[in-house]
Wavefront OBJ file of the C-alpha trace (Angstrom):
o trace
v -179.344 -133.956 42.765
v -182.815 -132.942 43.905
v -184.739 -134.647 46.721
v -188.399 -133.802 47.344
v -190.922 -134.425 50.112
v -188.161 -134.783 52.701
v -189.191 -134.064 56.273
v -186.156 -135.435 58.090
v -182.493 -135.856 57.116
v -180.261 -138.421 58.828
v -176.507 -137.976 58.374
v -173.495 -140.225 58.633
v -170.571 -138.516 60.402
v -167.062 -139.485 59.285
v -166.218 -138.381 55.731
v -169.750 -136.992 55.469
v -169.852 -134.095 57.930
v -166.284 -134.208 59.264
v -162.821 -135.361 58.208
v -159.871 -136.420 60.344
v -156.850 -134.348 61.248
v -153.940 -136.481 59.940
v -151.699 -135.327 62.788
v -153.972 -137.047 65.311
v -153.433 -140.569 63.991
v -149.663 -140.168 64.087
v -149.781 -138.917 67.682
v -152.264 -141.638 68.690
v -150.020 -144.376 67.322
v -147.058 -142.947 69.231
v -149.144 -142.800 72.405
v -150.318 -146.405 72.040
v -146.745 -147.628 71.552
v -145.439 -145.637 74.511
v -148.275 -146.277 76.948
v -148.392 -150.051 76.453
v -144.641 -150.445 75.753
v -145.159 -152.106 72.388
v -141.925 -153.859 71.314
v -142.177 -152.769 67.666
v -141.401 -149.547 65.776
v -144.201 -147.018 65.457
v -144.424 -147.741 61.719
v -145.451 -151.317 62.555
v -148.003 -150.030 65.061
v -149.510 -147.742 62.428
v -149.719 -150.572 59.889
v -151.446 -152.937 62.342
v -153.924 -150.305 63.483
v -154.857 -149.591 59.868
v -155.204 -153.309 59.071
v -157.382 -154.017 62.107
v -159.449 -150.869 61.622
v -160.502 -152.098 58.188
v -161.260 -155.547 59.598
v -163.306 -154.191 62.494
v -165.344 -152.018 60.132
v -166.005 -154.974 57.841
v -167.030 -157.211 60.751
v -169.364 -154.588 62.216
v -171.036 -153.941 58.874
v -171.405 -157.679 58.134
v -172.725 -158.650 61.567
v -174.697 -155.505 62.276
v -173.233 -155.524 65.781
v -170.525 -153.333 67.367
v -167.084 -154.336 68.621
v -166.205 -152.436 71.799
v -163.413 -149.841 71.510
v -161.452 -151.384 74.399
v -161.704 -154.817 72.779
v -160.305 -153.330 69.562
v -157.303 -151.970 71.451
v -156.685 -155.298 73.187
v -156.821 -157.232 69.919
v -154.289 -154.884 68.333
v -152.009 -155.053 71.367
v -152.112 -158.854 71.375
v -151.203 -158.838 67.687
v -148.243 -156.578 68.544
v -146.923 -159.049 71.142
v -148.125 -157.228 74.254
v -149.185 -159.389 77.210
v -152.836 -158.377 77.403
v -153.354 -160.427 80.577
v -151.374 -157.754 82.397
v -153.643 -154.928 81.166
v -156.384 -153.773 83.526
v -159.596 -151.892 82.856
v -158.172 -148.860 84.672
v -155.188 -148.863 82.312
v -157.532 -148.886 79.329
v -159.549 -146.019 80.823
v -156.396 -143.982 81.470
v -155.158 -144.624 77.923
v -158.510 -143.549 76.472
v -158.477 -140.307 78.462
v -154.991 -139.522 77.161
v -156.030 -140.443 73.629
v -159.161 -138.304 73.885
v -157.039 -135.343 74.961
v -154.895 -135.835 71.851
v -158.053 -136.119 69.760
v -159.251 -132.690 70.837
v -155.809 -131.170 70.477
v -155.775 -132.335 66.838
v -159.507 -132.627 66.258
v -161.380 -133.319 63.005
v -162.683 -130.415 60.961
v -165.844 -129.791 58.965
v -165.842 -131.629 55.649
v -167.366 -128.572 53.965
v -166.473 -125.020 54.923
v -170.106 -123.941 54.491
v -171.559 -126.965 56.280
v -173.173 -125.064 59.154
v -174.880 -122.667 56.746
v -176.172 -125.616 54.697
v -177.576 -127.428 57.735
v -179.113 -124.237 59.082
v -180.871 -123.651 55.742
v -182.437 -127.125 55.972
v -183.775 -126.470 59.461
v -185.271 -123.164 58.302
v -187.312 -125.151 55.779
v -188.788 -127.098 58.666
v -186.656 -130.186 57.974
v -185.354 -131.877 61.124
v -181.835 -133.337 61.271
v -180.091 -136.168 63.085
v -176.950 -138.309 63.078
v -176.447 -142.065 62.703
v -172.790 -143.034 62.959
v -170.822 -146.248 63.284
v -167.985 -145.860 65.788
v -164.515 -147.361 66.024
v -161.672 -146.311 68.291
v -163.422 -143.015 69.117
v -166.490 -143.458 71.301
v -169.839 -141.780 70.821
v -169.425 -139.880 74.091
v -166.304 -138.206 72.666
v -167.939 -137.472 69.321
v -170.827 -135.702 71.057
v -168.312 -133.332 72.659
v -166.718 -132.779 69.245
v -170.028 -131.891 67.596
v -170.653 -129.354 70.337
v -167.235 -127.850 69.632
v -167.869 -127.747 65.865
v -171.326 -126.211 66.432
v -173.137 -129.060 64.666
v -174.895 -130.472 67.741
v -177.414 -127.617 68.232
v -178.772 -128.272 64.734
v -179.479 -131.955 65.418
v -182.595 -133.375 67.063
v -180.635 -136.443 68.186
v -177.381 -138.346 67.715
v -177.092 -142.148 67.454
v -173.776 -143.998 67.800
v -173.238 -147.709 67.260
v -171.261 -148.179 70.481
v -174.225 -146.833 72.467
v -176.975 -148.853 70.778
v -174.720 -151.894 70.064
v -175.826 -152.081 66.424
v -173.971 -150.865 63.331
v -175.156 -149.722 59.920
v -176.396 -151.163 57.631
v -178.422 -153.309 60.045
v -182.152 -152.732 60.254
v -181.738 -152.389 64.027
v -179.469 -149.351 63.598
v -181.905 -147.653 61.240
v -184.803 -148.621 63.497
v -183.305 -146.340 66.138
v -183.690 -143.444 63.697
v -187.409 -144.208 63.281
v -187.925 -144.621 67.013
v -186.237 -141.318 67.839
v -188.213 -139.421 65.193
v -191.440 -140.806 66.634
v -190.668 -138.916 69.835
v -191.469 -135.625 68.092
v -193.071 -136.412 64.719
v -194.954 -139.093 62.794
v -193.661 -139.587 59.262
v -193.267 -142.402 56.767
v -189.876 -143.885 55.956
v -189.862 -142.413 52.452
v -189.972 -138.910 53.963
v -186.572 -139.561 55.568
v -183.364 -138.959 53.610
v -180.142 -140.582 54.862
v -176.861 -139.126 53.577
v -173.432 -140.739 53.833
v -170.221 -141.682 52.061
v -170.450 -145.485 52.411
v -172.352 -147.151 49.575
v -173.050 -150.319 51.572
v -173.726 -148.993 55.076
v -175.343 -145.665 54.169
v -176.702 -145.588 50.619
v -177.978 -149.169 50.279
v -178.582 -149.665 54.003
v -181.036 -146.781 54.191
v -182.813 -147.811 50.999
v -183.405 -151.290 52.405
v -185.331 -149.647 55.242
v -187.527 -147.673 52.842
v -185.709 -144.362 53.184
v -184.460 -142.083 50.471
v -180.662 -142.032 50.382
v -177.796 -140.057 48.904
v -174.147 -141.049 48.449
v -171.636 -138.214 48.735
v -167.880 -137.467 48.871
v -166.717 -141.012 47.999
v -168.230 -140.501 44.533
v -167.142 -136.885 43.885
v -170.615 -135.588 44.798
v -170.578 -132.833 47.414
v -173.234 -132.416 50.072
v -173.575 -128.821 48.899
v -174.679 -130.127 45.484
v -177.782 -131.748 46.995
v -181.007 -129.759 46.790
v -183.422 -130.927 49.468
v -187.035 -129.794 49.679
v -189.640 -130.358 52.385
l 1 2 3 4 5 6 7 8 9 10 11 12 13 14 15 16 17 18 19 20 21 22 23 24 25 26 27 28 29 30 31 32 33 34 35 36 37 38 39 40 41 42 43 44 45 46 47 48 49 50 51 52 53 54 55 56 57 58 59 60 61 62 63 64 65 66 67 68 69 70 71 72 73 74 75 76 77 78 79 80 81 82 83 84 85 86 87 88 89 90 91 92 93 94 95 96 97 98 99 100 101 102 103 104 105 106 107 108 109 110 111 112 113 114 115 116 117 118 119 120 121 122 123 124 125 126 127 128 129 130 131 132 133 134 135 136 137 138 139 140 141 142 143 144 145 146 147 148 149 150 151 152 153 154 155 156 157 158 159 160 161 162 163 164 165 166 167 168 169 170 171 172 173 174 175 176 177 178 179 180 181 182 183 184 185 186 187 188 189 190 191 192 193 194 195 196 197 198 199 200 201 202 203 204 205 206 207 208 209 210 211 212 213 214 215 216 217 218 219 220 221 222 223 224 225 226 227 228 229 230 231
């Protein structure tokens, strides 16, 4: 695939630039069960988390808003017969810190081995880069630390996360934040922006509705490394 007259590339994150470490989810589920004393086997915890994760994603994409990570945890706990009235904000903060520690112990990896080289080549053309990501259980503040660790962050002009702007893709409000951030250092038309992601609805069609070019990768057997992008 060849894209021309591109001056800025906006990327999705999960399953676009990075992929999860499967060990993390297992450890997270065990932590959730232990920390909140869930009266069900860990297999049931895993099944409920997966079910609610899909529901939360669908709700966020349909509404264009963003369900808070702590609210997600409370909903899952209530569904697993935990008395959520007894849970305090400090308990949720302590759980998140422990979960974040697990996350970095078993952190995601680059989706493509040559990703950094690919992104660097784009910047050398004079193309600026950024990130627009919907969040779930992992907050944007944690993902920023991860992108520093994976050496992606220095290549990005800015990072936008749905939990920080309170809007999710494919809403026009989420994509409007991309335009507004670009305006801080450049003036370009929407059709000079290319958004790349793995979600046909939130990324591919969502960006097109805002007048951007868009590319769908990974979920359709097309690799990012197969995209040729020219200024």
